[in-house]
C-alpha positions as CSV (number, residue, x, y, z in Angstrom):
1,M,35.9,15.4,-28.3
2,N,38.0,12.3,-29.0
3,K,36.6,9.8,-31.4
4,K,36.7,7.2,-28.7
5,D,34.3,9.3,-26.7
6,H,31.7,9.1,-29.5
7,Y,29.2,6.2,-29.6
8,D,26.4,5.2,-32.0
9,V,24.1,5.0,-29.0
10,I,24.3,5.9,-25.4
11,V,21.7,4.3,-23.1
12,I,21.1,5.9,-19.8
13,G,19.9,3.4,-17.2
14,G,20.5,-0.4,-16.9
15,G,17.1,-1.6,-15.9
16,P,15.1,-4.0,-18.1
17,A,14.3,-1.4,-20.8
18,G,17.8,0.0,-21.0
19,S,19.4,-3.5,-20.9
20,T,17.1,-4.7,-23.7
21,T,17.7,-1.8,-25.9
22,A,21.5,-1.9,-25.4
23,A,21.7,-5.6,-25.9
24,L,19.8,-5.6,-29.2
25,V,21.4,-2.5,-30.7
26,A,24.8,-4.0,-29.8
27,E,23.8,-7.3,-31.4
28,Y,23.1,-5.4,-34.6
29,G,26.8,-4.5,-34.6
30,H,26.6,-0.9,-33.4
31,R,28.8,0.8,-30.8
32,V,26.7,1.1,-27.6
33,L,27.5,2.5,-24.2
34,L,25.2,1.8,-21.3
35,L,25.6,4.1,-18.2
36,E,24.1,3.0,-14.9
37,R,24.3,5.1,-11.8
38,D,24.0,2.2,-9.3
39,K,26.2,-0.8,-8.8
40,F,24.3,-4.0,-9.5
41,P,22.9,-6.0,-7.9
42,R,20.5,-3.5,-6.3
43,F,17.1,-3.7,-4.8
44,Q,14.1,-3.0,-7.0
45,I,10.4,-3.6,-6.6
46,G,8.2,-5.1,-9.3
47,E,9.0,-8.8,-9.1
48,S,6.1,-10.4,-11.0
49,L,6.4,-11.0,-14.8
50,M,3.7,-11.3,-17.4
51,P,3.8,-14.5,-19.6
52,G,4.2,-12.2,-22.7
53,T,7.8,-11.4,-21.6
54,Y,8.7,-14.9,-22.9
55,W,9.1,-13.7,-26.5
56,S,11.4,-10.9,-25.5
57,F,13.5,-13.3,-23.5
58,E,13.7,-15.7,-26.4
59,R,15.0,-12.9,-28.6
60,L,17.5,-11.8,-25.9
61,G,18.7,-15.3,-25.5
62,L,17.8,-15.5,-21.8
63,L,15.2,-18.3,-21.7
64,D,17.7,-21.0,-20.7
65,K,19.1,-18.9,-17.8
66,L,15.6,-18.2,-16.6
67,K,14.6,-21.8,-16.8
68,K,17.7,-22.8,-14.8
69,S,17.1,-20.1,-12.2
70,S,15.6,-20.5,-8.7
71,F,12.8,-18.0,-9.6
72,V,9.3,-19.2,-8.6
73,R,7.2,-20.3,-11.6
74,K,4.0,-18.3,-12.1
75,Y,1.0,-20.0,-13.7
76,S,-1.9,-17.7,-12.7
77,V,-3.3,-14.6,-11.2
78,Q,-6.1,-14.6,-8.6
79,F,-8.2,-11.7,-7.3
80,F,-10.0,-11.4,-3.9
81,S,-12.9,-9.0,-3.4
82,G,-13.4,-6.6,-0.6
83,S,-15.5,-9.2,1.1
84,G,-12.6,-11.7,1.1
85,K,-14.1,-14.0,-1.6
86,G,-11.5,-15.2,-4.1
87,S,-12.1,-15.5,-7.8
88,A,-11.2,-18.7,-9.7
89,P,-7.6,-18.4,-10.6
90,F,-6.8,-17.1,-14.1
91,Y,-4.6,-19.9,-15.4
92,F,-2.7,-18.7,-18.4
93,N,-2.1,-22.1,-20.0
94,Q,-5.9,-22.8,-20.2
95,H,-6.1,-20.1,-22.8
96,D,-2.7,-20.7,-24.6
97,D,-1.2,-24.2,-24.2
98,H,2.4,-23.2,-24.8
99,E,5.4,-23.0,-22.5
100,S,5.2,-19.2,-22.7
101,S,2.1,-19.4,-20.5
102,V,4.3,-20.1,-17.5
103,T,6.4,-17.2,-16.4
104,W,8.5,-16.2,-13.3
105,Q,8.3,-14.3,-10.0
106,V,11.8,-12.8,-10.0
107,V,14.1,-11.4,-7.4
108,R,14.7,-8.1,-9.2
109,S,18.3,-7.6,-8.0
110,E,19.2,-10.9,-9.6
111,F,17.0,-10.6,-12.6
112,D,18.2,-7.0,-13.5
113,K,21.8,-8.1,-13.1
114,M,21.2,-11.0,-15.4
115,M,19.8,-8.6,-18.0
116,L,22.6,-6.1,-17.6
117,D,25.2,-8.9,-18.0
118,N,23.4,-10.0,-21.1
119,A,23.8,-6.6,-22.7
120,E,27.5,-6.6,-22.0
121,E,27.8,-10.2,-23.4
122,K,26.2,-9.0,-26.6
123,G,28.8,-6.2,-27.0
124,A,27.5,-3.2,-25.2
125,V,30.0,-1.3,-23.1
126,V,28.5,-1.2,-19.6
127,K,29.7,1.4,-17.0
128,Q,28.2,1.1,-13.5
129,G,28.5,3.9,-10.9
130,A,28.2,6.4,-13.8
131,S,25.6,9.1,-13.1
132,V,24.4,11.1,-16.0
133,H,23.9,14.7,-14.9
134,Q,22.3,16.0,-18.0
135,V,21.6,15.2,-21.7
136,L,23.5,17.6,-23.9
137,F,21.6,19.4,-26.7
138,D,22.5,21.4,-29.7
139,G,19.3,23.3,-30.3
140,E,16.6,20.6,-30.2
141,R,19.0,17.9,-31.2
142,A,20.4,15.6,-28.4
143,T,24.1,15.2,-29.0
144,G,25.5,13.5,-25.9
145,V,25.6,13.3,-22.1
146,Q,27.5,14.7,-19.2
147,V,28.5,11.8,-16.9
148,K,30.0,11.7,-13.5
149,Y,31.9,8.5,-12.5
150,R,32.4,7.1,-9.1
151,N,35.9,8.5,-8.8
152,G,34.4,12.0,-9.2
153,R,35.6,12.5,-12.8
154,V,33.1,14.4,-15.0
155,K,33.1,13.8,-18.7
156,D,31.1,14.8,-21.8
157,L,30.3,11.9,-24.3
158,S,28.6,12.2,-27.6
159,A,26.3,9.8,-29.5
160,S,24.1,9.7,-32.6
161,V,21.2,8.5,-30.4
162,I,20.5,9.0,-26.7
163,V,18.2,6.5,-25.1
164,D,16.5,7.6,-21.9
165,A,15.9,4.5,-19.8
166,T,16.1,6.2,-16.4
167,G,12.8,4.9,-15.2
168,R,10.7,7.2,-12.9
169,S,13.6,9.7,-12.9
170,A,12.5,10.4,-16.5
171,L,15.6,12.6,-17.2
172,I,14.6,13.9,-20.6
173,S,10.8,14.3,-20.1
174,R,11.4,16.2,-16.9
175,K,13.9,18.5,-18.7
176,L,11.5,19.1,-21.5
177,K,8.5,19.3,-19.1
178,T,6.6,16.6,-21.1
179,K,5.9,14.3,-18.2
180,T,2.3,14.3,-16.9
181,V,0.7,12.3,-14.1
182,E,-2.7,10.7,-14.8
183,P,-4.8,12.5,-12.1
184,T,-7.4,9.7,-11.7
185,L,-4.6,7.1,-11.2
186,K,-2.5,9.1,-8.8
187,K,-1.5,6.3,-6.4
188,A,1.0,5.4,-3.7
189,S,2.4,2.2,-2.4
190,I,3.9,0.9,0.8
191,F,5.7,-2.4,0.5
192,T,8.2,-4.9,2.1
193,H,9.1,-8.6,2.1
194,F,8.0,-11.2,4.5
195,K,9.5,-14.6,5.3
196,G,7.3,-17.5,6.2
197,A,4.0,-16.2,4.8
198,H,1.3,-18.6,3.7
199,R,1.5,-20.0,0.1
200,D,-1.1,-22.0,-1.7
201,E,-0.2,-25.5,-2.9
202,G,0.8,-27.0,-6.2
203,I,0.9,-24.7,-9.2
204,D,-1.1,-22.1,-7.2
205,E,2.0,-21.6,-5.0
206,G,3.5,-19.3,-7.6
207,A,0.4,-17.2,-8.2
208,T,0.2,-13.5,-8.0
209,I,-2.6,-12.7,-5.5
210,I,-4.4,-9.4,-5.7
211,L,-6.6,-8.7,-2.6
212,N,-9.0,-5.7,-2.2
213,T,-9.4,-4.2,1.2
214,K,-12.9,-4.0,2.8
215,D,-14.2,-0.9,1.0
216,K,-11.9,-1.2,-2.1
217,D,-10.1,1.9,-1.0
218,S,-6.8,0.1,-1.5
219,W,-5.5,-3.3,-2.5
220,F,-2.6,-5.7,-1.6
221,W,-0.3,-7.7,-3.8
222,S,1.2,-11.0,-2.6
223,I,4.0,-12.3,-4.8
224,P,6.0,-15.5,-3.8
225,L,9.7,-15.4,-4.2
226,P,12.5,-18.0,-3.6
227,N,13.7,-18.9,-0.1
228,D,10.2,-18.7,1.4
229,V,10.0,-14.9,0.9
230,V,6.8,-13.1,-0.2
231,S,6.7,-9.6,-1.6
232,V,3.7,-7.7,-0.1
233,G,2.5,-4.2,-0.8
234,V,-0.6,-2.0,-0.5
235,V,-1.7,0.4,-3.1
236,G,-4.2,3.2,-2.8
237,D,-4.9,6.8,-3.8
238,L,-2.1,9.1,-2.7
239,D,-4.3,11.3,-0.5
240,Y,-6.0,8.3,1.1
241,L,-3.0,6.2,1.7
242,L,-0.4,8.8,2.8
243,Q,-1.5,12.5,2.8
244,S,-4.6,12.1,5.0
245,R,-2.8,10.3,7.9
246,K,-0.2,11.6,10.3
247,K,1.3,8.1,10.9
248,S,4.4,6.2,9.9
249,A,4.3,4.1,6.7
250,Q,4.6,1.0,8.9
251,E,1.6,2.0,10.9
252,I,-0.4,2.7,7.8
253,L,0.5,-0.8,6.4
254,E,-0.7,-2.4,9.6
255,E,-3.9,-0.4,9.5
256,E,-4.6,-1.5,5.9
257,L,-3.9,-5.1,6.8
258,D,-6.7,-4.9,9.4
259,L,-9.0,-4.0,6.5
260,C,-7.8,-7.0,4.4
261,L,-8.3,-10.1,6.6
262,P,-7.3,-12.6,3.9
263,M,-4.0,-10.9,3.5
264,K,-3.5,-10.6,7.2
265,A,-4.2,-14.3,7.6
266,R,-1.5,-15.1,5.0
267,L,1.0,-13.2,7.1
268,E,0.2,-14.8,10.4
269,G,3.5,-15.9,12.0
270,A,5.6,-14.4,9.1
271,E,8.6,-12.2,9.8
272,Q,9.0,-8.9,8.1
273,V,12.4,-8.9,6.3
274,F,13.2,-5.1,6.0
275,P,11.6,-1.7,6.9
276,V,8.7,-0.7,4.6
277,K,9.5,1.4,1.5
278,V,7.2,3.9,-0.1
279,T,6.7,5.0,-3.7
280,Q,4.1,7.2,-5.3
281,D,2.8,8.8,-8.5
282,F,2.5,5.5,-10.4
283,S,0.6,6.4,-13.6
284,Y,2.2,9.0,-15.8
285,R,3.3,9.4,-19.4
286,S,5.4,11.7,-21.5
287,S,3.6,13.6,-24.2
288,E,6.6,12.9,-26.5
289,L,8.2,9.5,-27.2
290,S,11.1,10.8,-29.1
291,G,12.9,13.8,-30.5
292,E,15.9,14.7,-32.6
293,G,18.5,12.2,-31.6
294,W,16.7,10.9,-28.5
295,V,14.0,8.3,-27.6
296,L,12.4,7.2,-24.4
297,V,11.9,3.5,-23.3
298,G,10.2,1.8,-20.4
299,D,9.2,3.8,-17.3
300,A,11.1,6.8,-18.7
301,F,8.3,7.1,-21.2
302,G,5.4,6.1,-19.0
303,F,4.0,3.7,-16.4
304,V,0.4,2.5,-16.1
305,D,-0.1,0.9,-12.7
306,P,1.4,-2.1,-10.8
307,V,-1.9,-4.1,-10.5
308,Y,-1.3,-6.3,-13.5
309,S,2.5,-6.5,-13.3
310,S,2.9,-4.9,-16.7
311,G,5.9,-2.7,-16.0
312,V,8.7,-5.2,-17.0
313,F,6.7,-6.4,-19.9
314,L,6.2,-2.9,-21.4
315,A,9.8,-2.1,-20.6
316,L,11.1,-5.1,-22.6
317,K,8.7,-4.5,-25.5
318,S,9.5,-0.8,-25.8
319,G,13.2,-1.7,-25.6
320,E,12.8,-4.2,-28.5
321,M,10.8,-1.8,-30.7
322,A,13.2,1.1,-30.0
323,A,16.2,-1.0,-30.8
324,D,14.9,-1.9,-34.2
325,A,14.0,1.7,-35.0
326,I,17.5,2.8,-33.8
327,H,19.2,0.2,-36.0
328,E,17.2,1.5,-39.0
329,A,18.1,5.1,-38.1
330,I,21.8,4.3,-38.0
331,E,21.6,2.5,-41.3
332,K,19.7,5.4,-42.9
333,E,21.5,8.1,-41.0
334,D,18.1,9.5,-40.1
335,F,18.0,10.5,-36.4
336,S,14.7,12.4,-36.7
337,A,12.0,12.2,-34.1
338,E,9.8,10.5,-36.6
339,Q,12.3,7.7,-37.3
340,L,13.3,7.1,-33.6
341,G,9.7,7.1,-32.5
342,K,8.2,5.2,-35.5
343,W,7.2,2.3,-33.2
344,G,4.8,4.4,-31.2
345,P,1.6,3.5,-33.2
346,E,2.5,-0.2,-32.7
347,F,3.3,0.1,-29.0
348,M,0.6,2.4,-27.8
349,P,-2.5,0.1,-28.3
350,G,-1.1,-2.6,-26.1
351,M,-0.3,0.0,-23.3
352,E,-3.8,1.4,-23.8
353,A,-5.5,-2.0,-23.4
354,I,-3.7,-2.6,-20.1
355,R,-4.6,1.0,-19.0
356,K,-8.3,0.4,-19.7
357,L,-8.3,-2.8,-17.6
358,V,-6.7,-0.9,-14.8
359,Y,-9.6,1.6,-14.8
360,A,-12.0,-1.3,-14.6
361,F,-10.2,-2.7,-11.6
362,Y,-10.4,0.6,-9.8
363,S,-14.1,1.1,-10.4
364,K,-15.8,0.2,-7.1
365,D,-18.9,-0.9,-8.8
366,F,-17.2,-3.2,-11.3
367,S,-16.6,-6.9,-10.7
368,F,-14.7,-9.2,-13.1
369,A,-16.7,-12.1,-11.9
370,K,-20.0,-10.3,-12.7
371,F,-18.6,-9.1,-16.0
372,L,-17.4,-12.5,-17.1
373,K,-20.7,-14.2,-16.0
374,Q,-22.6,-11.8,-18.2
375,H,-20.0,-11.9,-21.0
376,P,-18.3,-15.3,-21.0
377,E,-17.1,-14.6,-24.5
378,C,-14.7,-12.0,-23.1
379,I,-12.7,-14.4,-20.9
380,D,-10.0,-14.9,-23.6
381,G,-9.6,-11.1,-24.0
382,V,-9.2,-10.5,-20.2
383,V,-6.7,-13.3,-19.9
384,D,-4.8,-12.1,-22.9
385,I,-4.3,-8.7,-21.2
386,L,-3.3,-10.4,-17.9
387,S,-0.8,-12.5,-19.9
388,G,0.6,-9.6,-22.0
389,N,-0.7,-11.0,-25.3
390,V,-1.7,-7.5,-26.3
391,Y,0.6,-7.5,-29.3
392,I,-0.4,-10.9,-30.5
393,N,-4.2,-11.0,-30.1
394,D,-6.9,-8.4,-30.6
395,V,-8.2,-7.7,-27.2
396,T,-10.3,-4.6,-28.0
397,P,-13.7,-6.4,-28.4
398,I,-14.0,-6.8,-24.6
399,F,-14.1,-3.0,-24.1
400,E,-17.5,-2.2,-25.6
401,P,-19.4,-4.5,-23.1
402,M,-17.0,-3.6,-20.3
403,G,-17.6,0.1,-20.9
404,K,-21.3,-0.4,-20.2
405,M,-20.4,-1.6,-16.7
406,C,-17.7,1.0,-15.7
407,Y,-15.9,4.1,-17.0
408,L,-13.1,3.4,-19.5
409,P,-10.8,6.2,-20.7
410,K,-10.5,7.1,-24.3
411,D,-7.3,6.0,-26.1
412,V,-4.5,8.5,-26.2
413,S,-4.2,9.5,-29.9
414,S,-2.1,7.3,-32.1
415,Y,1.3,9.0,-32.8
416,S,4.8,8.4,-33.8
417,Q,6.9,10.8,-31.8
418,K,4.3,12.9,-30.1
419,A,1.1,11.9,-28.1
């Protein structure tokens, strides 16, 4: 293999996790190749950001671009019960009076391209329309990838480190059979965009709205985007939402709207922008974070649930932490699983905190309003999780009283490369 076909790092996937990892490793001065199968911009769901992404954007040098963008500013999250009663909005800046408490509702096609371009600007070689067919191994050690370009050419490339940022495709964990779906959070979603839907006024215009259906069998998101567009989706158990009905996804969406009158009212007179899309098996995780010469970041490692919009936040954070471990690995010439996955014990508690709050949300007998009325001292902890401040503040004290009102899962064991 030619020397020019060898890189310090090959990143597979140009979404937020891959772009973050590539940008920061390249910024350290290493030779990085990012391979993305699609041509950006491309559609992607998951438009709402957590305020905690601010610090990653600051490090990536993207804050000025985001501030100058047309993306809607997000100040809060609001929840509606199955009866249609809305909670008081959770305003992030009431708990942390810093500009990081205002974040964005992004158009993912534009946002992801911004991040991909940033990786290239920082020195990563970016190839779009390059589909990785397989990761190449020598025994247990990842040594490179086989890539097919748009012109049909197939080529083997080598690297000291392979970063799997392939999202739900989860290339390495599927190959190694380490990906497992969390059975109690096996969900599906039907979603689309609407133009002309109702928005609240003032700073509430940019809020993420979470609305439960009548019997809490499902819930809707409403996320305002530029140009009078709103992202709308319904989430429910896979068997409830899809497998138990012999109807089209569009018909199911309309049936669920009939069970969520506040959401239906917001869409009165609005125009659906494109045919509905469906995704499923939200909550999953790989039992291994890293191995010899490889590491997983973002959704390629795991995904919790869309309810708190934590996907991009965890993607950015994992990309940051992995980039630092990779830089250290190159400097030390140590490409072991332990070195490449050394950030696991730091990363996992934040992911676990979000996961526990997800379980509380799905508990039919649990109410955040009732919980906070009984335990007002927990408001900061709840808002910290909704904000993504799980790596800044200790949010764990809220779980003891919360666990007395609903079931909360045990933490996955702390680990470096293996769960």
